[in-house]
PDB file of N, CA, C and O in Angstrom:
ATOM      1  N   MET A   1     -99.028 -90.644   1.488  1.00  0.00           N
ATOM      2  CA  MET A   1     -97.745 -90.093   1.096  1.00  0.00           C
ATOM      3  C   MET A   1     -97.143 -89.361   2.297  1.00  0.00           C
ATOM      4  O   MET A   1     -97.837 -88.679   3.050  1.00  0.00           O
ATOM      5  N   THR A   2     -95.866 -89.524   2.442  1.00  0.00           N
ATOM      6  CA  THR A   2     -95.188 -88.886   3.560  1.00  0.00           C
ATOM      7  C   THR A   2     -94.849 -87.438   3.222  1.00  0.00           C
ATOM      8  O   THR A   2     -94.929 -87.011   2.071  1.00  0.00           O
ATOM      9  N   LYS A   3     -94.473 -86.705   4.250  1.00  0.00           N
ATOM     10  CA  LYS A   3     -94.104 -85.300   4.048  1.00  0.00           C
ATOM     11  C   LYS A   3     -92.845 -85.170   3.203  1.00  0.00           C
ATOM     12  O   LYS A   3     -92.700 -84.212   2.445  1.00  0.00           O
ATOM     13  N   VAL A   4     -91.948 -86.115   3.330  1.00  0.00           N
ATOM     14  CA  VAL A   4     -90.712 -86.084   2.537  1.00  0.00           C
ATOM     15  C   VAL A   4     -91.033 -86.275   1.063  1.00  0.00           C
ATOM     16  O   VAL A   4     -90.477 -85.586   0.207  1.00  0.00           O
ATOM     17  N   ARG A   5     -91.922 -87.201   0.770  1.00  0.00           N
ATOM     18  CA  ARG A   5     -92.291 -87.461  -0.623  1.00  0.00           C
ATOM     19  C   ARG A   5     -93.034 -86.276  -1.235  1.00  0.00           C
ATOM     20  O   ARG A   5     -92.798 -85.908  -2.386  1.00  0.00           O
ATOM     21  N   ILE A   6     -93.934 -85.684  -0.448  1.00  0.00           N
ATOM     22  CA  ILE A   6     -94.668 -84.508  -0.943  1.00  0.00           C
ATOM     23  C   ILE A   6     -93.719 -83.349  -1.178  1.00  0.00           C
ATOM     24  O   ILE A   6     -93.842 -82.640  -2.176  1.00  0.00           O
ATOM     25  N   SER A   7     -92.774 -83.148  -0.272  1.00  0.00           N
ATOM     26  CA  SER A   7     -91.823 -82.050  -0.453  1.00  0.00           C
ATOM     27  C   SER A   7     -90.901 -82.307  -1.647  1.00  0.00           C
ATOM     28  O   SER A   7     -90.537 -81.374  -2.362  1.00  0.00           O
ATOM     29  N   LEU A   8     -90.525 -83.563  -1.862  1.00  0.00           N
ATOM     30  CA  LEU A   8     -89.696 -83.898  -3.021  1.00  0.00           C
ATOM     31  C   LEU A   8     -90.444 -83.634  -4.323  1.00  0.00           C
ATOM     32  O   LEU A   8     -89.886 -83.060  -5.258  1.00  0.00           O
ATOM     33  N   LEU A   9     -91.708 -84.054  -4.384  1.00  0.00           N
ATOM     34  CA  LEU A   9     -92.493 -83.826  -5.593  1.00  0.00           C
ATOM     35  C   LEU A   9     -92.772 -82.338  -5.797  1.00  0.00           C
ATOM     36  O   LEU A   9     -92.817 -81.868  -6.934  1.00  0.00           O
ATOM     37  N   GLY A  10     -92.959 -81.594  -4.705  1.00  0.00           N
ATOM     38  CA  GLY A  10     -93.120 -80.145  -4.811  1.00  0.00           C
ATOM     39  C   GLY A  10     -91.866 -79.483  -5.344  1.00  0.00           C
ATOM     40  O   GLY A  10     -91.936 -78.561  -6.157  1.00  0.00           O
ATOM     41  N   PHE A  11     -90.709 -79.959  -4.880  1.00  0.00           N
ATOM     42  CA  PHE A  11     -89.446 -79.429  -5.391  1.00  0.00           C
ATOM     43  C   PHE A  11     -89.272 -79.753  -6.867  1.00  0.00           C
ATOM     44  O   PHE A  11     -88.823 -78.908  -7.641  1.00  0.00           O
ATOM     45  N   VAL A  12     -89.622 -80.967  -7.258  1.00  0.00           N
ATOM     46  CA  VAL A  12     -89.535 -81.352  -8.677  1.00  0.00           C
ATOM     47  C   VAL A  12     -90.450 -80.473  -9.518  1.00  0.00           C
ATOM     48  O   VAL A  12     -90.059 -80.022 -10.594  1.00  0.00           O
ATOM     49  N   PHE A  13     -91.668 -80.226  -9.037  1.00  0.00           N
ATOM     50  CA  PHE A  13     -92.610 -79.395  -9.783  1.00  0.00           C
ATOM     51  C   PHE A  13     -92.076 -77.971  -9.940  1.00  0.00           C
ATOM     52  O   PHE A  13     -92.094 -77.423 -11.042  1.00  0.00           O
ATOM     53  N   LEU A  14     -91.607 -77.377  -8.858  1.00  0.00           N
ATOM     54  CA  LEU A  14     -91.106 -75.998  -8.933  1.00  0.00           C
ATOM     55  C   LEU A  14     -89.854 -75.887  -9.790  1.00  0.00           C
ATOM     56  O   LEU A  14     -89.716 -74.943 -10.568  1.00  0.00           O
ATOM     57  N   SER A  15     -88.942 -76.842  -9.653  1.00  0.00           N
ATOM     58  CA  SER A  15     -87.733 -76.774 -10.463  1.00  0.00           C
ATOM     59  C   SER A  15     -88.048 -77.008 -11.938  1.00  0.00           C
ATOM     60  O   SER A  15     -87.417 -76.400 -12.803  1.00  0.00           O
ATOM     61  N   ALA A  16     -89.008 -77.875 -12.240  1.00  0.00           N
ATOM     62  CA  ALA A  16     -89.396 -78.089 -13.638  1.00  0.00           C
ATOM     63  C   ALA A  16     -90.148 -76.885 -14.187  1.00  0.00           C
ATOM     64  O   ALA A  16     -90.077 -76.597 -15.382  1.00  0.00           O
ATOM     65  N   PHE A  17     -90.871 -76.178 -13.313  1.00  0.00           N
ATOM     66  CA  PHE A  17     -91.607 -74.998 -13.757  1.00  0.00           C
ATOM     67  C   PHE A  17     -90.660 -73.864 -14.122  1.00  0.00           C
ATOM     68  O   PHE A  17     -90.903 -73.137 -15.085  1.00  0.00           O
ATOM     69  N   PHE A  18     -89.582 -73.708 -13.359  1.00  0.00           N
ATOM     70  CA  PHE A  18     -88.672 -72.591 -13.588  1.00  0.00           C
ATOM     71  C   PHE A  18     -87.491 -72.924 -14.476  1.00  0.00           C
ATOM     72  O   PHE A  18     -86.821 -72.015 -14.967  1.00  0.00           O
ATOM     73  N   TYR A  19     -87.215 -74.198 -14.698  1.00  0.00           N
ATOM     74  CA  TYR A  19     -86.087 -74.574 -15.546  1.00  0.00           C
ATOM     75  C   TYR A  19     -86.510 -75.710 -16.460  1.00  0.00           C
ATOM     76  O   TYR A  19     -86.966 -76.757 -16.001  1.00  0.00           O
ATOM     77  N   GLN A  20     -86.354 -75.493 -17.751  1.00  0.00           N
ATOM     78  CA  GLN A  20     -86.591 -76.535 -18.742  1.00  0.00           C
ATOM     79  C   GLN A  20     -85.292 -76.724 -19.523  1.00  0.00           C
ATOM     80  O   GLN A  20     -84.586 -75.754 -19.800  1.00  0.00           O
ATOM     81  N   PRO A  21     -84.979 -77.957 -19.874  1.00  0.00           N
ATOM     82  CA  PRO A  21     -83.811 -78.156 -20.725  1.00  0.00           C
ATOM     83  C   PRO A  21     -84.004 -77.430 -22.060  1.00  0.00           C
ATOM     84  O   PRO A  21     -85.129 -77.184 -22.495  1.00  0.00           O
ATOM     85  N   ASN A  22     -82.910 -77.104 -22.679  1.00  0.00           N
ATOM     86  CA  ASN A  22     -82.947 -76.335 -23.924  1.00  0.00           C
ATOM     87  C   ASN A  22     -83.727 -77.072 -25.011  1.00  0.00           C
ATOM     88  O   ASN A  22     -84.454 -76.440 -25.777  1.00  0.00           O
ATOM     89  N   TRP A  23     -83.590 -78.394 -25.090  1.00  0.00           N
ATOM     90  CA  TRP A  23     -84.290 -79.131 -26.142  1.00  0.00           C
ATOM     91  C   TRP A  23     -85.798 -79.098 -25.941  1.00  0.00           C
ATOM     92  O   TRP A  23     -86.542 -79.124 -26.922  1.00  0.00           O
ATOM     93  N   VAL A  24     -86.271 -79.042 -24.700  1.00  0.00           N
ATOM     94  CA  VAL A  24     -87.713 -78.949 -24.448  1.00  0.00           C
ATOM     95  C   VAL A  24     -88.236 -77.604 -24.928  1.00  0.00           C
ATOM     96  O   VAL A  24     -89.258 -77.535 -25.610  1.00  0.00           O
ATOM     97  N   TYR A  25     -87.532 -76.540 -24.571  1.00  0.00           N
ATOM     98  CA  TYR A  25     -87.963 -75.203 -24.967  1.00  0.00           C
ATOM     99  C   TYR A  25     -87.959 -75.056 -26.489  1.00  0.00           C
ATOM    100  O   TYR A  25     -88.913 -74.534 -27.065  1.00  0.00           O
ATOM    101  N   GLU A  26     -86.894 -75.511 -27.135  1.00  0.00           N
ATOM    102  CA  GLU A  26     -86.797 -75.339 -28.585  1.00  0.00           C
ATOM    103  C   GLU A  26     -87.796 -76.203 -29.344  1.00  0.00           C
ATOM    104  O   GLU A  26     -88.425 -75.722 -30.287  1.00  0.00           O
ATOM    105  N   ASN A  27     -87.957 -77.454 -28.961  1.00  0.00           N
ATOM    106  CA  ASN A  27     -88.822 -78.360 -29.713  1.00  0.00           C
ATOM    107  C   ASN A  27     -90.308 -78.150 -29.447  1.00  0.00           C
ATOM    108  O   ASN A  27     -91.134 -78.388 -30.328  1.00  0.00           O
ATOM    109  N   PHE A  28     -90.653 -77.708 -28.241  1.00  0.00           N
ATOM    110  CA  PHE A  28     -92.064 -77.623 -27.896  1.00  0.00           C
ATOM    111  C   PHE A  28     -92.575 -76.205 -27.719  1.00  0.00           C
ATOM    112  O   PHE A  28     -93.769 -76.015 -27.487  1.00  0.00           O
ATOM    113  N   TRP A  29     -91.708 -75.199 -27.820  1.00  0.00           N
ATOM    114  CA  TRP A  29     -92.219 -73.839 -27.703  1.00  0.00           C
ATOM    115  C   TRP A  29     -91.699 -72.919 -28.810  1.00  0.00           C
ATOM    116  O   TRP A  29     -92.500 -72.396 -29.585  1.00  0.00           O
ATOM    117  N   SER A  30     -90.406 -72.710 -28.905  1.00  0.00           N
ATOM    118  CA  SER A  30     -89.910 -71.681 -29.820  1.00  0.00           C
ATOM    119  C   SER A  30     -89.991 -72.087 -31.291  1.00  0.00           C
ATOM    120  O   SER A  30     -90.276 -71.247 -32.144  1.00  0.00           O
ATOM    121  N   LYS A  31     -89.748 -73.342 -31.594  1.00  0.00           N
ATOM    122  CA  LYS A  31     -89.772 -73.786 -32.990  1.00  0.00           C
ATOM    123  C   LYS A  31     -90.990 -74.640 -33.333  1.00  0.00           C
ATOM    124  O   LYS A  31     -91.069 -75.200 -34.426  1.00  0.00           O
ATOM    125  N   ALA A  32     -91.923 -74.741 -32.416  1.00  0.00           N
ATOM    126  CA  ALA A  32     -93.081 -75.609 -32.637  1.00  0.00           C
ATOM    127  C   ALA A  32     -94.073 -74.942 -33.583  1.00  0.00           C
ATOM    128  O   ALA A  32     -94.587 -73.861 -33.293  1.00  0.00           O
ATOM    129  N   ASP A  33     -94.338 -75.588 -34.709  1.00  0.00           N
ATOM    130  CA  ASP A  33     -95.277 -75.063 -35.691  1.00  0.00           C
ATOM    131  C   ASP A  33     -96.703 -75.534 -35.456  1.00  0.00           C
ATOM    132  O   ASP A  33     -97.638 -74.976 -36.030  1.00  0.00           O
ATOM    133  N   PHE A  34     -96.885 -76.556 -34.617  1.00  0.00           N
ATOM    134  CA  PHE A  34     -98.229 -77.092 -34.439  1.00  0.00           C
ATOM    135  C   PHE A  34     -99.113 -76.174 -33.611  1.00  0.00           C
ATOM    136  O   PHE A  34    -100.330 -76.358 -33.602  1.00  0.00           O
ATOM    137  N   TYR A  35     -98.545 -75.182 -32.909  1.00  0.00           N
ATOM    138  CA  TYR A  35     -99.383 -74.244 -32.168  1.00  0.00           C
ATOM    139  C   TYR A  35    -100.185 -73.348 -33.115  1.00  0.00           C
ATOM    140  O   TYR A  35    -101.256 -72.863 -32.753  1.00  0.00           O
ATOM    141  N   ASP A  36     -99.671 -73.131 -34.318  1.00  0.00           N
ATOM    142  CA  ASP A  36    -100.394 -72.298 -35.293  1.00  0.00           C
ATOM    143  C   ASP A  36    -101.668 -72.973 -35.785  1.00  0.00           C
ATOM    144  O   ASP A  36    -102.615 -72.291 -36.177  1.00  0.00           O
ATOM    145  N   SER A  37    -101.703 -74.291 -35.769  1.00  0.00           N
ATOM    146  CA  SER A  37    -102.881 -74.997 -36.266  1.00  0.00           C
ATOM    147  C   SER A  37    -103.988 -75.114 -35.214  1.00  0.00           C
ATOM    148  O   SER A  37    -105.110 -75.500 -35.543  1.00  0.00           O
ATOM    149  N   LEU A  38    -103.688 -74.789 -33.967  1.00  0.00           N
ATOM    150  CA  LEU A  38    -104.708 -74.852 -32.916  1.00  0.00           C
ATOM    151  C   LEU A  38    -105.663 -73.669 -33.035  1.00  0.00           C
ATOM    152  O   LEU A  38    -105.240 -72.571 -33.396  1.00  0.00           O
ATOM    153  N   PRO A  39    -106.936 -73.875 -32.738  1.00  0.00           N
ATOM    154  CA  PRO A  39    -107.894 -72.766 -32.848  1.00  0.00           C
ATOM    155  C   PRO A  39    -107.839 -71.794 -31.665  1.00  0.00           C
ATOM    156  O   PRO A  39    -108.636 -70.858 -31.603  1.00  0.00           O
ATOM    157  N   PHE A  40    -106.915 -72.002 -30.731  1.00  0.00           N
ATOM    158  CA  PHE A  40    -106.772 -71.116 -29.573  1.00  0.00           C
ATOM    159  C   PHE A  40    -105.285 -70.881 -29.328  1.00  0.00           C
ATOM    160  O   PHE A  40    -104.441 -71.616 -29.841  1.00  0.00           O
ATOM    161  N   THR A  41    -104.977 -69.876 -28.559  1.00  0.00           N
ATOM    162  CA  THR A  41    -103.584 -69.596 -28.248  1.00  0.00           C
ATOM    163  C   THR A  41    -103.208 -70.246 -26.923  1.00  0.00           C
ATOM    164  O   THR A  41    -104.015 -70.308 -25.995  1.00  0.00           O
ATOM    165  N   VAL A  42    -101.996 -70.719 -26.851  1.00  0.00           N
ATOM    166  CA  VAL A  42    -101.492 -71.365 -25.635  1.00  0.00           C
ATOM    167  C   VAL A  42    -100.486 -70.418 -24.994  1.00  0.00           C
ATOM    168  O   VAL A  42     -99.426 -70.169 -25.568  1.00  0.00           O
ATOM    169  N   PRO A  43    -100.798 -69.887 -23.813  1.00  0.00           N
ATOM    170  CA  PRO A  43     -99.843 -69.005 -23.142  1.00  0.00           C
ATOM    171  C   PRO A  43     -98.611 -69.782 -22.664  1.00  0.00           C
ATOM    172  O   PRO A  43     -98.659 -70.996 -22.462  1.00  0.00           O
ATOM    173  N   TYR A  44     -97.534 -69.063 -22.494  1.00  0.00           N
ATOM    174  CA  TYR A  44     -96.279 -69.688 -22.073  1.00  0.00           C
ATOM    175  C   TYR A  44     -96.407 -70.298 -20.670  1.00  0.00           C
ATOM    176  O   TYR A  44     -95.810 -71.341 -20.400  1.00  0.00           O
ATOM    177  N   LEU A  45     -97.163 -69.675 -19.790  1.00  0.00           N
ATOM    178  CA  LEU A  45     -97.337 -70.223 -18.443  1.00  0.00           C
ATOM    179  C   LEU A  45     -98.068 -71.553 -18.457  1.00  0.00           C
ATOM    180  O   LEU A  45     -97.800 -72.417 -17.622  1.00  0.00           O
ATOM    181  N   VAL A  46     -98.987 -71.727 -19.393  1.00  0.00           N
ATOM    182  CA  VAL A  46     -99.679 -73.021 -19.523  1.00  0.00           C
ATOM    183  C   VAL A  46     -98.697 -74.088 -19.998  1.00  0.00           C
ATOM    184  O   VAL A  46     -98.725 -75.225 -19.526  1.00  0.00           O
ATOM    185  N   PHE A  47     -97.831 -73.713 -20.934  1.00  0.00           N
ATOM    186  CA  PHE A  47     -96.781 -74.632 -21.393  1.00  0.00           C
ATOM    187  C   PHE A  47     -95.888 -75.040 -20.227  1.00  0.00           C
ATOM    188  O   PHE A  47     -95.556 -76.217 -20.083  1.00  0.00           O
ATOM    189  N   LEU A  48     -95.499 -74.082 -19.397  1.00  0.00           N
ATOM    190  CA  LEU A  48     -94.655 -74.390 -18.236  1.00  0.00           C
ATOM    191  C   LEU A  48     -95.374 -75.299 -17.249  1.00  0.00           C
ATOM    192  O   LEU A  48     -94.779 -76.234 -16.713  1.00  0.00           O
ATOM    193  N   PHE A  49     -96.656 -75.026 -17.008  1.00  0.00           N
ATOM    194  CA  PHE A  49     -97.426 -75.842 -16.075  1.00  0.00           C
ATOM    195  C   PHE A  49     -97.566 -77.278 -16.584  1.00  0.00           C
ATOM    196  O   PHE A  49     -97.431 -78.220 -15.804  1.00  0.00           O
ATOM    197  N   ILE A  50     -97.831 -77.456 -17.863  1.00  0.00           N
ATOM    198  CA  ILE A  50     -97.974 -78.799 -18.433  1.00  0.00           C
ATOM    199  C   ILE A  50     -96.651 -79.557 -18.340  1.00  0.00           C
ATOM    200  O   ILE A  50     -96.631 -80.735 -17.982  1.00  0.00           O
ATOM    201  N   TYR A  51     -95.542 -78.877 -18.663  1.00  0.00           N
ATOM    202  CA  TYR A  51     -94.233 -79.529 -18.575  1.00  0.00           C
ATOM    203  C   TYR A  51     -93.923 -79.922 -17.139  1.00  0.00           C
ATOM    204  O   TYR A  51     -93.424 -81.020 -16.896  1.00  0.00           O
ATOM    205  N   ALA A  52     -94.211 -79.042 -16.180  1.00  0.00           N
ATOM    206  CA  ALA A  52     -93.942 -79.336 -14.773  1.00  0.00           C
ATOM    207  C   ALA A  52     -94.814 -80.488 -14.277  1.00  0.00           C
ATOM    208  O   ALA A  52     -94.352 -81.326 -13.502  1.00  0.00           O
ATOM    209  N   ALA A  53     -96.065 -80.534 -14.715  1.00  0.00           N
ATOM    210  CA  ALA A  53     -96.960 -81.619 -14.297  1.00  0.00           C
ATOM    211  C   ALA A  53     -96.492 -82.957 -14.862  1.00  0.00           C
ATOM    212  O   ALA A  53     -96.519 -83.965 -14.157  1.00  0.00           O
ATOM    213  N   ILE A  54     -96.069 -82.981 -16.103  1.00  0.00           N
ATOM    214  CA  ILE A  54     -95.576 -84.224 -16.709  1.00  0.00           C
ATOM    215  C   ILE A  54     -94.297 -84.683 -16.013  1.00  0.00           C
ATOM    216  O   ILE A  54     -94.130 -85.872 -15.742  1.00  0.00           O
ATOM    217  N   THR A  55     -93.400 -83.752 -15.726  1.00  0.00           N
ATOM    218  CA  THR A  55     -92.155 -84.097 -15.046  1.00  0.00           C
ATOM    219  C   THR A  55     -92.422 -84.632 -13.647  1.00  0.00           C
ATOM    220  O   THR A  55     -91.776 -85.587 -13.216  1.00  0.00           O
ATOM    221  N   THR A  56     -93.367 -84.025 -12.933  1.00  0.00           N
ATOM    222  CA  THR A  56     -93.715 -84.489 -11.594  1.00  0.00           C
ATOM    223  C   THR A  56     -94.341 -85.879 -11.644  1.00  0.00           C
ATOM    224  O   THR A  56     -94.051 -86.718 -10.791  1.00  0.00           O
ATOM    225  N   ALA A  57     -95.190 -86.128 -12.626  1.00  0.00           N
ATOM    226  CA  ALA A  57     -95.795 -87.455 -12.769  1.00  0.00           C
ATOM    227  C   ALA A  57     -94.729 -88.510 -13.068  1.00  0.00           C
ATOM    228  O   ALA A  57     -94.787 -89.618 -12.537  1.00  0.00           O
ATOM    229  N   LEU A  58     -93.767 -88.172 -13.909  1.00  0.00           N
ATOM    230  CA  LEU A  58     -92.690 -89.122 -14.201  1.00  0.00           C
ATOM    231  C   LEU A  58     -91.822 -89.372 -12.970  1.00  0.00           C
ATOM    232  O   LEU A  58     -91.359 -90.494 -12.761  1.00  0.00           O
ATOM    233  N   ALA A  59     -91.598 -88.353 -12.160  1.00  0.00           N
ATOM    234  CA  ALA A  59     -90.841 -88.539 -10.919  1.00  0.00           C
ATOM    235  C   ALA A  59     -91.604 -89.446  -9.956  1.00  0.00           C
ATOM    236  O   ALA A  59     -91.007 -90.304  -9.306  1.00  0.00           O
ATOM    237  N   GLU A  60     -92.907 -89.260  -9.865  1.00  0.00           N
ATOM    238  CA  GLU A  60     -93.731 -90.119  -9.000  1.00  0.00           C
ATOM    239  C   GLU A  60     -93.704 -91.562  -9.487  1.00  0.00           C
ATOM    240  O   GLU A  60     -93.589 -92.486  -8.682  1.00  0.00           O
ATOM    241  N   LEU A  61     -93.809 -91.762 -10.793  1.00  0.00           N
ATOM    242  CA  LEU A  61     -93.726 -93.122 -11.329  1.00  0.00           C
ATOM    243  C   LEU A  61     -92.355 -93.737 -11.077  1.00  0.00           C
ATOM    244  O   LEU A  61     -92.253 -94.930 -10.794  1.00  0.00           O
ATOM    245  N   GLY A  62     -91.309 -92.934 -11.178  1.00  0.00           N
ATOM    246  CA  GLY A  62     -89.962 -93.422 -10.870  1.00  0.00           C
ATOM    247  C   GLY A  62     -89.821 -93.837  -9.419  1.00  0.00           C
ATOM    248  O   GLY A  62     -89.212 -94.865  -9.124  1.00  0.00           O
ATOM    249  N   ILE A  63     -90.377 -93.050  -8.509  1.00  0.00           N
ATOM    250  CA  ILE A  63     -90.340 -93.395  -7.090  1.00  0.00           C
ATOM    251  C   ILE A  63     -91.092 -94.695  -6.839  1.00  0.00           C
ATOM    252  O   ILE A  63     -90.608 -95.562  -6.111  1.00  0.00           O
ATOM    253  N   ARG A  64     -92.269 -94.835  -7.434  1.00  0.00           N
ATOM    254  CA  ARG A  64     -93.051 -96.068  -7.248  1.00  0.00           C
ATOM    255  C   ARG A  64     -92.327 -97.282  -7.815  1.00  0.00           C
ATOM    256  O   ARG A  64     -92.350 -98.354  -7.211  1.00  0.00           O
ATOM    257  N   PHE A  65     -91.685 -97.124  -8.972  1.00  0.00           N
ATOM    258  CA  PHE A  65     -90.950 -98.225  -9.586  1.00  0.00           C
ATOM    259  C   PHE A  65     -89.792 -98.661  -8.701  1.00  0.00           C
ATOM    260  O   PHE A  65     -89.566 -99.855  -8.504  1.00  0.00           O
ATOM    261  N   ILE A  66     -89.059 -97.686  -8.169  1.00  0.00           N
ATOM    262  CA  ILE A  66     -87.911 -98.007  -7.316  1.00  0.00           C
ATOM    263  C   ILE A  66     -88.372 -98.694  -6.028  1.00  0.00           C
ATOM    264  O   ILE A  66     -87.753 -99.663  -5.586  1.00  0.00           O
ATOM    265  N   LYS A  67     -89.452 -98.197  -5.427  1.00  0.00           N
ATOM    266  CA  LYS A  67     -89.937 -98.818  -4.192  1.00  0.00           C
ATOM    267  C   LYS A  67     -90.437-100.234  -4.427  1.00  0.00           C
ATOM    268  O   LYS A  67     -90.312-101.088  -3.549  1.00  0.00           O
ATOM    269  N   LYS A  68     -91.000-100.491  -5.599  1.00  0.00           N
ATOM    270  CA  LYS A  68     -91.578-101.805  -5.861  1.00  0.00           C
ATOM    271  C   LYS A  68     -90.534-102.831  -6.287  1.00  0.00           C
ATOM    272  O   LYS A  68     -90.585-103.976  -5.838  1.00  0.00           O
ATOM    273  N   TYR A  69     -89.591-102.446  -7.141  1.00  0.00           N
ATOM    274  CA  TYR A  69     -88.704-103.415  -7.754  1.00  0.00           C
ATOM    275  C   TYR A  69     -87.258-103.371  -7.272  1.00  0.00           C
ATOM    276  O   TYR A  69     -86.471-104.252  -7.616  1.00  0.00           O
ATOM    277  N   VAL A  70     -86.898-102.371  -6.487  1.00  0.00           N
ATOM    278  CA  VAL A  70     -85.485-102.305  -6.061  1.00  0.00           C
ATOM    279  C   VAL A  70     -85.378-102.553  -4.588  1.00  0.00           C
ATOM    280  O   VAL A  70     -84.276-102.540  -4.039  1.00  0.00           O
TER     281      VAL A  70
END
């Protein structure tokens, strides 16, 4: 991976960590009832980290798709 690609993915991770769309926050954190059924508590920072990791993985898959097929 080049430095440009690593810096782009780092930027995607940080921006996803600090900013989530309103529908993500409402559906998966503030109004989510399934957290009550878990036998452990999920801190908000873990939720942010998981969302940022998923967003970064999707960005990486998008980059690979574009390089391969476009």
